[in-house]
N, C-alpha and C positions, 0 to 999 in steps of 0.2 A: 504493499500500500504506500502511495507516495507521501512525502513528509506532510504536505498541505492537507491531504485528506485525514491524516491522523490528527492534526491540530484541530481541523474542524470537528472531529468526532469527541475529542476530549472537550472542546469548548463547548460542544452540545449537551454533554454530560454535565458540566457545571452549570450551564445556563438553565437546564432542565430542573435542576435543583433549586435555584434562585426563583425561577417562574412558579414552581410548585408552592413554595413557601410563602413567597411576596405575593404572587397572584391569589393563592386561597384567602389571605387575609382581606385584600380588597375586594374579591368576589363575595365572600361572606358579609362584609360591610357595606355592600351595594355601592362601591366606590370604583367601579371599573373604569369610567371615565376620566378619573384622576391621573390615569396613566397615559391617557391622551393628552391632557393639559400639559403634563410633565414634559411628556416627549415632544411636544411642539414648543414648549419653553425652551428645551435644549437646542432647538434649532437657532434660536437667538444666539446662544452661547457658541455654537458653531460658527455662525456668521461673524460675531465679534473675535472669536479667535482667528480666523482667516484673515479677517481686516487688520488685527493687530500684529499678525505674524508668529502667535504662540500657539502651543498644541490646541486644536480645536475640541479634542476630548477633555482637557483640563477645564475649557471654560464652559463645555456643555455640563460638566459636573457642577460648576458653581451656579449656572442658571437652574439646573435641575432642582438642587437642594434650595436655592432661593423661591423656585415656583412651588416647592412643596411647602416651605414654610410660608409663603404668601396666601396659598390657598387655604391653609389651616388657620391664618391669622385672619383672613377674612369671613372665613365660616363661622368663627366664633364671635362676630358681630351680628349685624342685622342682614348680612348677605347670605343666601342659601349657598349650599356648596355648589350646586350645579351652576349657579350664577358665577361663583368664584374660580371655578373652574374655567368657565368661559373666558373670563378677563385674562387669565394666565395664558390659555390657550392662543388667544387672538395675538396679545401683547408679544409672546414669544415668536410667532410666525412673522409678525410685521417686523420686529427688530432683525430677525434673521434674514429676511428678503432685503431689507435696508442695507445692513452690513455686507451682503454677498454683492450688492449692486455697487456699493462703495470701494469694494476690494478690486485694486487694479488687476487686469487680466482674468483669464479663465480659471475656475476651480474645479479640476477635474475629479479631487476626491469626494466632492459634494454628493455625487451619486451614489457613492459606497453607504453613505449615511442616510441618504434619503430612501433608498430601496435595498440597502443590506447586501452583504456578500460574505457568507459564513467561510469560503475557502479563504479568505484573506487574513483569518485568526491566525497570530503568531503564539509561540511558546509563552512569550511574555503576557500576552493577554490571557492565555490559559491559567498562567500561574496567579494572575491578580484576580481571575474569576473565581479560582478555587479557593483562594484565601477568603474572598467575599462570601462565598457560598457558606465556607465553615463559620464565620462570624455571623451570618444571618442565622444559621441553623442552630448555634449555641445560644442566640439570644431567644429564639424561639421557644427551644427546649426548656431555657431557664424561666421564661415566664408563660410556658404553655397554657396552665390553666385559666390565668388571668387574659391571654388574649384570645382564648375560645370563648369565655364568658364575655368579654367585650364585643366580639365579633357578632355574636348570636343575639344578645340582649344588653344593651347599653343601659337602659333605665335599670335593670337589674344590678348590673356592674357598678352603677352609681349608688344604688342603696347599700351595696357591700363595700362602699367606699374604696373601691379598686383604683388603681392610678390610671384612669382612662386617658388624661391629657398625655402622660408620659408615654404610655404605650403606643398611642395613636401616633405621636410626633415620630417617636423613634422608628415604629414601622414604615410611616410615610417617607422618612429620610432613607430607609432601605429600599423602598420601592423607587424612590427617585434615582438611587445610585444604580440599582437593578438596570433601570432603563437605560443609564448611560453605558452599562457594562454590555448590553444586548442590541444597542442601536447598529453596529457594525453587523451583527449577523442579521437581524430582520429589518432593519431600516426603520426610519421615522413613520413610513406610510403603513407597516405592516407588524408593528410592535404590540399593538394591542391585542393582537390575536395569541400571542405567547401568554399573556396574562389572563386570559379570559376562556379561550376555546377549551383548554384541557379540563379546567373546572366545569365547564357547561357539560362536557361529556360525563365526567366523574359523577356531576350530581344526579343524572340519572339513576345510577346504581347505589348511591349512598348520600345519606344526608348528615353524618357524623363526621366532625373536623379532620381528625386524623386520618381516618380511611379515605376522606376526599382529598387530602393533602398527598397521600402516597398514591393513590390512583392518578391524580393529576400529573405527579412526577412521572409515572409510567407512560401516560399518553403523550406528554411533552416529550419524552425520550424517544418513543416510538415514532412520533411525528417527525421528530428532527432528523433521526437515522434514516428514516424513510425517505425524507426529502432529500436529504444528502445522496442516499442511492439513485434516486430519480435523476438529481441533478448531473450524477456522474454518467449515468447509462445514456440519457437523452439530450444532455448538453443544454438543459435550461436554467434559469436563476434558481439557485438553492433556495433562497428565501420564500420565492412564491411557491415553490414545490412543499416546502414544510408546511406553509399555510394551508394550501389545497389540502394536504393529506390530513391536518389536524380537522379542517372542514368536514373531509370525508368520513373520520373517524366520528365527528359528532353526528353526522347524518345516520351512520350505521348504528351508533348507540341509541340514538331516538327509536329507530326502527324496532332494535332489540328490546328496548324498554316498553314499547307497545304490544310486541309480541308476547314478551314475558308478563306484561301488566304489572310493572315495577311502579 
C-alpha cells in the first residue's frame, strides 16, 4: 500500500474517533448546525491566514475557537442559539471571501480546504489527530455521566447542579478544534456529514448514549474506509465518496429499521 494511502487510513481512524465522540454530543444536544457555523467561521481564518502569509490552519483554529465561544456567548443572552449560529456562519464566510479577494495572486490550496482531500494527510497530521482524539476521549470518559445527563436533559442536570456551562464550553471547544482537524479530509462543504450522518444511522438501532457513540464510530470508520477504497478504484474525490457511502449507510439503516420495526 502506498504511503499516502496508509496515512489516509490512519487519519480516517483518528478522525472517526473524534467524529463519534464530538458528533454524538452535538447530535444529542440538537446542536448539529453549530458545526456548520464553526466550519464557515474557519473560512474566515483561512482567508486571513493566506492574506497575512501565516499558516492558514492556525488562523482557522483561532477563528473556530472564537466562533464557538461567540456562539456560546450570544446564546446565553437574548439571542436564540440558531440565530447566533447564523451570525457566526455569515460573518466567517464574508471575512473569508474578503481576505481571499485581497490576497495577491491565486490561492491553489483553498480547494483542498473547501472540498477536502484525505489523500493529502501527512504523518504529522495523523500525530496531531491521534493526540487530540486521546485528549477528547479522556475528557469524555472523565465526565461521562455528567455529559450524558446534560446531553439528554439539561433541565434535570441543572436541578442536580451539574457544571453545565463548563461541560458545554469545553465540549464546544473540542468540536471547534475537531472541525479544524477534519477540514482537510472532508472540506468545509462536506464536514457536517461526518458529525451527523453516523449518529443518524446509529440512532435507528439504539438510543443509549454509549452504544450510540460506539456505533457512530463503527459507521464513520466504515464510511471512511469504504470511501477511500472507492476513490482508489475509480479515481473520484475521496471526501465525496465518503459522504455518499455514509448517506447510503443511513438509507440502508432506515430500510432495515422499518423491516425490523425498531
